[in-house]
C-alpha beads as a LAMMPS data file, in Angstrom:
LAMMPS data file: protein, C-alpha beads

348 atoms
347 bonds

1 atom types
1 bond types

-500.0 500.0 xlo xhi
-500.0 500.0 ylo yhi
-500.0 500.0 zlo zhi

Masses

1 110.0

Atoms # bond

1 1 1 153.359 -57.893 -160.327
2 1 1 155.257 -54.670 -162.295
3 1 1 157.621 -55.715 -164.568
4 1 1 161.011 -53.932 -164.891
5 1 1 161.544 -50.577 -166.700
6 1 1 163.483 -52.955 -170.311
7 1 1 163.176 -55.877 -169.908
8 1 1 165.482 -56.752 -172.172
9 1 1 169.242 -54.886 -173.643
10 1 1 172.124 -55.781 -175.323
11 1 1 173.181 -53.117 -173.071
12 1 1 172.385 -54.537 -169.600
13 1 1 171.867 -58.278 -169.387
14 1 1 171.783 -61.425 -171.911
15 1 1 168.635 -63.472 -172.003
16 1 1 168.113 -66.465 -174.018
17 1 1 166.921 -66.044 -176.962
18 1 1 163.340 -66.775 -177.789
19 1 1 162.626 -65.838 -181.361
20 1 1 158.366 -64.924 -181.518
21 1 1 158.336 -66.937 -184.855
22 1 1 157.877 -70.294 -182.205
23 1 1 154.941 -68.940 -180.768
24 1 1 152.809 -71.674 -181.444
25 1 1 150.362 -70.492 -183.518
26 1 1 147.189 -71.979 -181.260
27 1 1 148.852 -69.137 -178.303
28 1 1 147.958 -66.725 -181.285
29 1 1 145.059 -67.347 -182.206
30 1 1 143.123 -68.710 -179.036
31 1 1 139.850 -66.923 -178.871
32 1 1 139.225 -64.462 -175.717
33 1 1 137.142 -66.938 -173.768
34 1 1 140.050 -69.277 -173.942
35 1 1 142.644 -66.573 -172.730
36 1 1 143.683 -65.609 -169.282
37 1 1 142.889 -62.436 -168.073
38 1 1 145.515 -59.305 -168.724
39 1 1 148.013 -58.539 -166.124
40 1 1 148.866 -55.044 -164.653
41 1 1 147.576 -51.497 -164.564
42 1 1 145.987 -49.469 -167.415
43 1 1 148.687 -46.556 -167.504
44 1 1 151.212 -49.464 -167.676
45 1 1 152.238 -49.949 -171.058
46 1 1 154.684 -52.996 -172.524
47 1 1 156.362 -51.940 -175.528
48 1 1 158.005 -54.448 -178.259
49 1 1 159.995 -53.443 -181.122
50 1 1 163.399 -54.262 -182.639
51 1 1 166.535 -53.650 -180.466
52 1 1 168.598 -51.329 -182.771
53 1 1 165.484 -49.236 -183.107
54 1 1 164.838 -48.972 -179.717
55 1 1 168.848 -48.147 -179.083
56 1 1 168.185 -45.313 -181.411
57 1 1 164.289 -43.846 -180.068
58 1 1 164.709 -45.301 -176.550
59 1 1 164.988 -41.706 -175.281
60 1 1 162.191 -40.268 -177.874
61 1 1 160.104 -43.134 -176.730
62 1 1 160.155 -42.415 -173.564
63 1 1 159.949 -38.202 -173.477
64 1 1 156.932 -38.510 -175.456
65 1 1 155.017 -41.509 -174.186
66 1 1 155.635 -40.754 -170.556
67 1 1 153.644 -37.324 -170.226
68 1 1 153.239 -36.027 -166.757
69 1 1 150.696 -34.214 -165.000
70 1 1 150.904 -32.772 -162.432
71 1 1 149.223 -34.009 -159.018
72 1 1 151.317 -33.087 -155.975
73 1 1 154.184 -34.020 -158.109
74 1 1 155.384 -33.919 -161.739
75 1 1 153.258 -38.040 -161.936
76 1 1 153.704 -39.961 -165.145
77 1 1 150.776 -40.624 -167.136
78 1 1 152.057 -44.056 -168.623
79 1 1 154.832 -45.954 -167.284
80 1 1 157.248 -47.483 -169.998
81 1 1 158.556 -51.423 -170.357
82 1 1 160.635 -52.374 -173.143
83 1 1 161.099 -55.867 -174.461
84 1 1 162.874 -57.089 -176.995
85 1 1 160.782 -59.803 -179.521
86 1 1 163.210 -62.350 -178.887
87 1 1 163.390 -61.411 -174.682
88 1 1 162.751 -64.675 -172.721
89 1 1 160.049 -62.365 -170.929
90 1 1 158.221 -61.642 -174.661
91 1 1 155.454 -64.541 -173.436
92 1 1 154.332 -63.257 -170.023
93 1 1 154.283 -59.313 -171.018
94 1 1 152.479 -60.438 -173.757
95 1 1 149.433 -60.609 -170.952
96 1 1 149.396 -57.191 -169.751
97 1 1 146.733 -54.920 -170.070
98 1 1 147.722 -52.348 -172.698
99 1 1 150.948 -53.856 -175.252
100 1 1 152.692 -51.908 -178.019
101 1 1 154.264 -53.470 -180.508
102 1 1 156.316 -51.571 -183.494
103 1 1 156.972 -53.460 -186.364
104 1 1 156.618 -54.400 -190.430
105 1 1 154.161 -55.896 -192.242
106 1 1 154.625 -59.670 -191.870
107 1 1 155.607 -59.371 -187.933
108 1 1 154.189 -61.890 -186.055
109 1 1 152.860 -59.779 -183.459
110 1 1 152.524 -57.018 -185.899
111 1 1 149.986 -59.528 -187.991
112 1 1 148.085 -61.555 -184.565
113 1 1 147.116 -57.603 -183.885
114 1 1 145.892 -56.986 -187.250
115 1 1 143.931 -60.377 -187.591
116 1 1 142.205 -59.563 -184.835
117 1 1 141.037 -56.095 -185.554
118 1 1 139.720 -58.122 -188.867
119 1 1 142.084 -55.113 -191.368
120 1 1 145.487 -55.291 -193.101
121 1 1 148.241 -53.517 -191.350
122 1 1 148.948 -50.969 -194.127
123 1 1 152.370 -49.082 -192.985
124 1 1 152.053 -46.266 -191.582
125 1 1 148.854 -47.105 -190.040
126 1 1 148.191 -47.263 -186.043
127 1 1 145.771 -50.439 -185.446
128 1 1 144.337 -51.742 -182.140
129 1 1 142.344 -54.294 -181.025
130 1 1 141.180 -56.247 -177.383
131 1 1 142.205 -59.583 -176.102
132 1 1 144.737 -60.444 -178.431
133 1 1 146.356 -62.111 -175.755
134 1 1 144.659 -61.731 -172.953
135 1 1 141.062 -61.102 -171.459
136 1 1 140.762 -57.039 -171.060
137 1 1 144.051 -56.092 -173.164
138 1 1 143.874 -53.647 -175.589
139 1 1 147.169 -54.208 -178.169
140 1 1 148.197 -50.975 -180.012
141 1 1 150.107 -52.244 -183.524
142 1 1 152.590 -49.272 -184.932
143 1 1 152.734 -50.614 -188.605
144 1 1 156.479 -49.032 -189.544
145 1 1 157.431 -48.221 -193.211
146 1 1 160.196 -51.154 -194.766
147 1 1 163.293 -49.330 -195.144
148 1 1 161.996 -46.190 -193.082
149 1 1 162.035 -48.031 -189.806
150 1 1 163.457 -45.708 -187.718
151 1 1 161.770 -42.368 -189.233
152 1 1 158.497 -43.801 -189.356
153 1 1 158.266 -44.861 -185.426
154 1 1 159.710 -41.391 -184.416
155 1 1 156.404 -40.026 -186.065
156 1 1 154.278 -41.593 -185.251
157 1 1 155.040 -41.327 -181.234
158 1 1 152.779 -38.461 -181.040
159 1 1 149.933 -39.669 -182.532
160 1 1 150.543 -42.907 -180.712
161 1 1 150.569 -40.652 -177.146
162 1 1 147.319 -38.641 -177.763
163 1 1 145.179 -42.031 -178.483
164 1 1 146.795 -43.896 -176.025
165 1 1 145.936 -40.510 -173.524
166 1 1 142.291 -40.828 -174.813
167 1 1 141.684 -43.971 -174.012
168 1 1 142.731 -44.080 -170.907
169 1 1 140.136 -40.925 -169.919
170 1 1 138.155 -42.855 -171.700
171 1 1 139.207 -46.079 -169.643
172 1 1 138.649 -43.456 -166.107
173 1 1 135.109 -42.264 -166.780
174 1 1 133.660 -45.896 -167.560
175 1 1 135.572 -48.004 -164.139
176 1 1 133.964 -44.248 -162.637
177 1 1 130.384 -44.927 -163.493
178 1 1 130.337 -48.726 -163.004
179 1 1 127.911 -48.410 -159.981
180 1 1 125.662 -46.224 -162.491
181 1 1 124.620 -42.441 -162.930
182 1 1 123.051 -40.920 -159.421
183 1 1 119.778 -39.840 -161.538
184 1 1 118.603 -38.876 -157.453
185 1 1 120.778 -36.172 -157.066
186 1 1 120.778 -34.958 -160.587
187 1 1 117.230 -34.709 -160.172
188 1 1 117.412 -32.607 -156.803
189 1 1 120.243 -29.774 -157.835
190 1 1 118.221 -29.865 -160.937
191 1 1 114.823 -29.039 -159.002
192 1 1 116.475 -27.084 -156.046
193 1 1 119.242 -24.768 -158.246
194 1 1 118.446 -25.626 -161.504
195 1 1 121.378 -26.803 -162.528
196 1 1 123.474 -29.725 -163.868
197 1 1 125.304 -31.932 -162.382
198 1 1 126.499 -36.130 -163.302
199 1 1 128.568 -37.986 -160.501
200 1 1 128.245 -41.903 -159.863
201 1 1 126.105 -43.218 -157.518
202 1 1 128.981 -44.447 -155.372
203 1 1 129.370 -40.914 -154.274
204 1 1 127.473 -39.856 -150.976
205 1 1 126.446 -36.529 -149.831
206 1 1 123.971 -33.649 -149.020
207 1 1 122.568 -30.365 -150.462
208 1 1 121.755 -27.697 -148.140
209 1 1 119.149 -24.717 -148.265
210 1 1 122.445 -22.621 -148.013
211 1 1 123.326 -23.099 -151.369
212 1 1 126.211 -25.871 -150.181
213 1 1 126.683 -29.002 -151.150
214 1 1 128.935 -32.098 -150.518
215 1 1 129.738 -35.084 -152.329
216 1 1 132.035 -37.896 -151.302
217 1 1 133.315 -41.238 -151.988
218 1 1 135.700 -43.004 -149.139
219 1 1 135.657 -46.384 -151.994
220 1 1 137.438 -48.556 -151.190
221 1 1 138.226 -47.431 -147.880
222 1 1 139.087 -43.495 -146.002
223 1 1 142.382 -44.860 -145.132
224 1 1 143.357 -46.098 -149.078
225 1 1 141.938 -43.214 -151.056
226 1 1 139.378 -40.328 -150.529
227 1 1 137.779 -38.315 -153.415
228 1 1 135.856 -35.068 -152.121
229 1 1 133.833 -32.661 -153.842
230 1 1 131.915 -29.287 -152.118
231 1 1 130.029 -27.179 -154.342
232 1 1 129.341 -23.683 -153.056
233 1 1 126.726 -20.816 -154.549
234 1 1 127.378 -17.105 -154.291
235 1 1 124.584 -14.403 -155.251
236 1 1 125.871 -12.220 -157.581
237 1 1 124.683 -9.179 -159.728
238 1 1 124.498 -10.093 -163.626
239 1 1 127.399 -7.968 -164.196
240 1 1 129.986 -9.315 -161.846
241 1 1 132.713 -10.242 -163.636
242 1 1 134.093 -13.989 -162.909
243 1 1 136.829 -14.145 -160.357
244 1 1 140.564 -14.443 -160.687
245 1 1 142.892 -16.780 -159.364
246 1 1 144.059 -15.171 -156.417
247 1 1 139.615 -14.911 -155.667
248 1 1 139.357 -18.351 -156.505
249 1 1 142.914 -19.136 -153.734
250 1 1 141.078 -16.607 -151.188
251 1 1 137.707 -18.828 -151.327
252 1 1 139.449 -21.617 -151.049
253 1 1 141.136 -20.685 -147.943
254 1 1 138.281 -18.936 -146.394
255 1 1 136.486 -22.817 -146.378
256 1 1 139.482 -24.883 -144.974
257 1 1 138.363 -24.370 -141.757
258 1 1 134.885 -23.496 -141.546
259 1 1 133.987 -27.031 -143.705
260 1 1 136.255 -29.633 -142.851
261 1 1 136.202 -31.849 -140.652
262 1 1 139.970 -31.140 -140.237
263 1 1 141.408 -28.040 -140.738
264 1 1 143.527 -27.971 -144.625
265 1 1 146.220 -25.551 -145.406
266 1 1 147.380 -25.344 -148.625
267 1 1 150.142 -24.295 -151.570
268 1 1 149.548 -23.767 -154.855
269 1 1 150.463 -25.959 -157.388
270 1 1 153.328 -24.871 -160.429
271 1 1 150.810 -24.975 -163.257
272 1 1 149.133 -21.384 -164.902
273 1 1 145.218 -20.888 -163.996
274 1 1 143.117 -21.876 -166.903
275 1 1 140.332 -19.805 -168.355
276 1 1 138.609 -21.427 -169.975
277 1 1 133.995 -21.997 -171.247
278 1 1 132.165 -24.860 -169.437
279 1 1 128.501 -25.161 -171.067
280 1 1 128.900 -21.783 -172.582
281 1 1 129.493 -20.016 -168.853
282 1 1 132.544 -18.515 -167.986
283 1 1 134.689 -20.788 -165.805
284 1 1 138.479 -20.727 -164.326
285 1 1 140.236 -23.067 -162.874
286 1 1 143.665 -23.352 -160.347
287 1 1 145.193 -25.997 -158.656
288 1 1 146.688 -26.820 -155.802
289 1 1 148.381 -28.800 -153.065
290 1 1 146.170 -29.264 -149.395
291 1 1 147.440 -30.195 -145.977
292 1 1 145.555 -31.713 -143.143
293 1 1 146.572 -29.446 -140.114
294 1 1 145.334 -31.464 -137.388
295 1 1 148.393 -34.485 -136.426
296 1 1 148.247 -37.077 -138.684
297 1 1 149.888 -36.120 -141.564
298 1 1 147.507 -36.152 -144.980
299 1 1 147.665 -34.606 -148.065
300 1 1 147.055 -34.376 -151.940
301 1 1 145.867 -32.242 -154.688
302 1 1 143.105 -30.242 -155.687
303 1 1 141.354 -28.477 -158.756
304 1 1 138.861 -25.266 -157.793
305 1 1 136.820 -23.367 -160.004
306 1 1 134.544 -20.513 -160.476
307 1 1 132.079 -20.742 -163.047
308 1 1 129.703 -17.770 -163.402
309 1 1 126.224 -17.539 -164.425
310 1 1 123.675 -15.485 -164.682
311 1 1 122.538 -15.048 -161.647
312 1 1 125.958 -16.728 -159.410
313 1 1 129.097 -17.876 -159.403
314 1 1 129.310 -21.378 -158.175
315 1 1 132.356 -22.582 -156.565
316 1 1 133.555 -25.957 -156.851
317 1 1 136.995 -27.485 -154.571
318 1 1 137.904 -30.715 -155.221
319 1 1 140.778 -32.678 -153.543
320 1 1 142.117 -36.079 -153.473
321 1 1 143.209 -38.498 -151.197
322 1 1 146.004 -41.837 -152.192
323 1 1 148.553 -42.187 -149.662
324 1 1 149.873 -44.952 -151.924
325 1 1 153.231 -43.340 -153.426
326 1 1 152.992 -46.595 -155.573
327 1 1 149.117 -46.060 -156.748
328 1 1 148.478 -43.308 -159.826
329 1 1 146.567 -40.366 -159.067
330 1 1 146.436 -39.240 -162.167
331 1 1 143.065 -41.455 -162.628
332 1 1 141.346 -40.555 -159.948
333 1 1 142.222 -37.014 -160.468
334 1 1 140.430 -37.029 -164.502
335 1 1 137.817 -38.461 -162.308
336 1 1 137.035 -35.612 -160.199
337 1 1 137.687 -33.633 -163.122
338 1 1 135.136 -35.238 -165.306
339 1 1 132.401 -34.836 -162.388
340 1 1 133.537 -30.990 -162.720
341 1 1 132.796 -31.166 -166.517
342 1 1 129.741 -32.266 -166.175
343 1 1 127.840 -29.039 -164.830
344 1 1 125.994 -26.215 -166.532
345 1 1 124.230 -23.767 -165.023
346 1 1 121.155 -24.600 -166.536
347 1 1 119.644 -27.864 -166.975
348 1 1 117.763 -26.394 -170.203

Bonds

1 1 1 2
2 1 2 3
3 1 3 4
4 1 4 5
5 1 5 6
6 1 6 7
7 1 7 8
8 1 8 9
9 1 9 10
10 1 10 11
11 1 11 12
12 1 12 13
13 1 13 14
14 1 14 15
15 1 15 16
16 1 16 17
17 1 17 18
18 1 18 19
19 1 19 20
20 1 20 21
21 1 21 22
22 1 22 23
23 1 23 24
24 1 24 25
25 1 25 26
26 1 26 27
27 1 27 28
28 1 28 29
29 1 29 30
30 1 30 31
31 1 31 32
32 1 32 33
33 1 33 34
34 1 34 35
35 1 35 36
36 1 36 37
37 1 37 38
38 1 38 39
39 1 39 40
40 1 40 41
41 1 41 42
42 1 42 43
43 1 43 44
44 1 44 45
45 1 45 46
46 1 46 47
47 1 47 48
48 1 48 49
49 1 49 50
50 1 50 51
51 1 51 52
52 1 52 53
53 1 53 54
54 1 54 55
55 1 55 56
56 1 56 57
57 1 57 58
58 1 58 59
59 1 59 60
60 1 60 61
61 1 61 62
62 1 62 63
63 1 63 64
64 1 64 65
65 1 65 66
66 1 66 67
67 1 67 68
68 1 68 69
69 1 69 70
70 1 70 71
71 1 71 72
72 1 72 73
73 1 73 74
74 1 74 75
75 1 75 76
76 1 76 77
77 1 77 78
78 1 78 79
79 1 79 80
80 1 80 81
81 1 81 82
82 1 82 83
83 1 83 84
84 1 84 85
85 1 85 86
86 1 86 87
87 1 87 88
88 1 88 89
89 1 89 90
90 1 90 91
91 1 91 92
92 1 92 93
93 1 93 94
94 1 94 95
95 1 95 96
96 1 96 97
97 1 97 98
98 1 98 99
99 1 99 100
100 1 100 101
101 1 101 102
102 1 102 103
103 1 103 104
104 1 104 105
105 1 105 106
106 1 106 107
107 1 107 108
108 1 108 109
109 1 109 110
110 1 110 111
111 1 111 112
112 1 112 113
113 1 113 114
114 1 114 115
115 1 115 116
116 1 116 117
117 1 117 118
118 1 118 119
119 1 119 120
120 1 120 121
121 1 121 122
122 1 122 123
123 1 123 124
124 1 124 125
125 1 125 126
126 1 126 127
127 1 127 128
128 1 128 129
129 1 129 130
130 1 130 131
131 1 131 132
132 1 132 133
133 1 133 134
134 1 134 135
135 1 135 136
136 1 136 137
137 1 137 138
138 1 138 139
139 1 139 140
140 1 140 141
141 1 141 142
142 1 142 143
143 1 143 144
144 1 144 145
145 1 145 146
146 1 146 147
147 1 147 148
148 1 148 149
149 1 149 150
150 1 150 151
151 1 151 152
152 1 152 153
153 1 153 154
154 1 154 155
155 1 155 156
156 1 156 157
157 1 157 158
158 1 158 159
159 1 159 160
160 1 160 161
161 1 161 162
162 1 162 163
163 1 163 164
164 1 164 165
165 1 165 166
166 1 166 167
167 1 167 168
168 1 168 169
169 1 169 170
170 1 170 171
171 1 171 172
172 1 172 173
173 1 173 174
174 1 174 175
175 1 175 176
176 1 176 177
177 1 177 178
178 1 178 179
179 1 179 180
180 1 180 181
181 1 181 182
182 1 182 183
183 1 183 184
184 1 184 185
185 1 185 186
186 1 186 187
187 1 187 188
188 1 188 189
189 1 189 190
190 1 190 191
191 1 191 192
192 1 192 193
193 1 193 194
194 1 194 195
195 1 195 196
196 1 196 197
197 1 197 198
198 1 198 199
199 1 199 200
200 1 200 201
201 1 201 202
202 1 202 203
203 1 203 204
204 1 204 205
205 1 205 206
206 1 206 207
207 1 207 208
208 1 208 209
209 1 209 210
210 1 210 211
211 1 211 212
212 1 212 213
213 1 213 214
214 1 214 215
215 1 215 216
216 1 216 217
217 1 217 218
218 1 218 219
219 1 219 220
220 1 220 221
221 1 221 222
222 1 222 223
223 1 223 224
224 1 224 225
225 1 225 226
226 1 226 227
227 1 227 228
228 1 228 229
229 1 229 230
230 1 230 231
231 1 231 232
232 1 232 233
233 1 233 234
234 1 234 235
235 1 235 236
236 1 236 237
237 1 237 238
238 1 238 239
239 1 239 240
240 1 240 241
241 1 241 242
242 1 242 243
243 1 243 244
244 1 244 245
245 1 245 246
246 1 246 247
247 1 247 248
248 1 248 249
249 1 249 250
250 1 250 251
251 1 251 252
252 1 252 253
253 1 253 254
254 1 254 255
255 1 255 256
256 1 256 257
257 1 257 258
258 1 258 259
259 1 259 260
260 1 260 261
261 1 261 262
262 1 262 263
263 1 263 264
264 1 264 265
265 1 265 266
266 1 266 267
267 1 267 268
268 1 268 269
269 1 269 270
270 1 270 271
271 1 271 272
272 1 272 273
273 1 273 274
274 1 274 275
275 1 275 276
276 1 276 277
277 1 277 278
278 1 278 279
279 1 279 280
280 1 280 281
281 1 281 282
282 1 282 283
283 1 283 284
284 1 284 285
285 1 285 286
286 1 286 287
287 1 287 288
288 1 288 289
289 1 289 290
290 1 290 291
291 1 291 292
292 1 292 293
293 1 293 294
294 1 294 295
295 1 295 296
296 1 296 297
297 1 297 298
298 1 298 299
299 1 299 300
300 1 300 301
301 1 301 302
302 1 302 303
303 1 303 304
304 1 304 305
305 1 305 306
306 1 306 307
307 1 307 308
308 1 308 309
309 1 309 310
310 1 310 311
311 1 311 312
312 1 312 313
313 1 313 314
314 1 314 315
315 1 315 316
316 1 316 317
317 1 317 318
318 1 318 319
319 1 319 320
320 1 320 321
321 1 321 322
322 1 322 323
323 1 323 324
324 1 324 325
325 1 325 326
326 1 326 327
327 1 327 328
328 1 328 329
329 1 329 330
330 1 330 331
331 1 331 332
332 1 332 333
333 1 333 334
334 1 334 335
335 1 335 336
336 1 336 337
337 1 337 338
338 1 338 339
339 1 339 340
340 1 340 341
341 1 341 342
342 1 342 343
343 1 343 344
344 1 344 345
345 1 345 346
346 1 346 347
347 1 347 348
């Protein structure tokens, strides 16, 4: 079930007016156990706010809340659907997993979120509460300044965008570890190579004596989604520099035909290489798009990294296959990043 981008607008179509103030009090104050489960995906945002303000701030709101990340293309992190407080679809869309409400003190929806959060909705504040209208729902109230509604809406957008992104990253991490952590894998890597890596139990793979580690997650089935991580240890003297982006791409090209059942080609993504520290070690990351060179036209995004440890350089290739064009690749790339980010040169 997917909402349209704008569910009510005076510019597009008229609807039967059904004011929020007519919502039954029992509906607003139901306990979580009495409520139905929330609809939709966590990256689908239902936004409720004054129609005149939306007319003025629509473009800026989309620009801030629908920021993009490169996967195999520029993909929106979130998809915003606007609904007016008097929209006929409001009651239905309040059942979504993510609901944002822009309003002033006294607005019924703002007050319902504040009541659930057990706080007072002060002007200029941003409140979050769970299970306000449905189970498994996160609602965010952006409390506007009376008399300065437009400016306070505009000023709140960057912070709201950051809050949503952080919450979504936490959601992706929590969802990834629903199966629990593979402590046997962590222990084996520590004992054999003295390194640290955390991965969910749902991944399977092998740890070789040749410095190769393979991890893979085919759930729910390989035709729908594959998450693969290949790690290689390359001995290096202590004064050897961290590989540059060209060297990381060259390593990735070298494993394509040797490490995978179907050889892969790739294109570099239009994303700048990233230099950073990982647990005190120098690291570099590049990204690209891989394509199978077999008869089946499979492809997807990949993340390649190199980490300079005292006695070796560790290379990483994490790739995703998720062919459904309607499914977000961002969530699963976040999960691969979380696994890569858990790497440490030593377990000490």
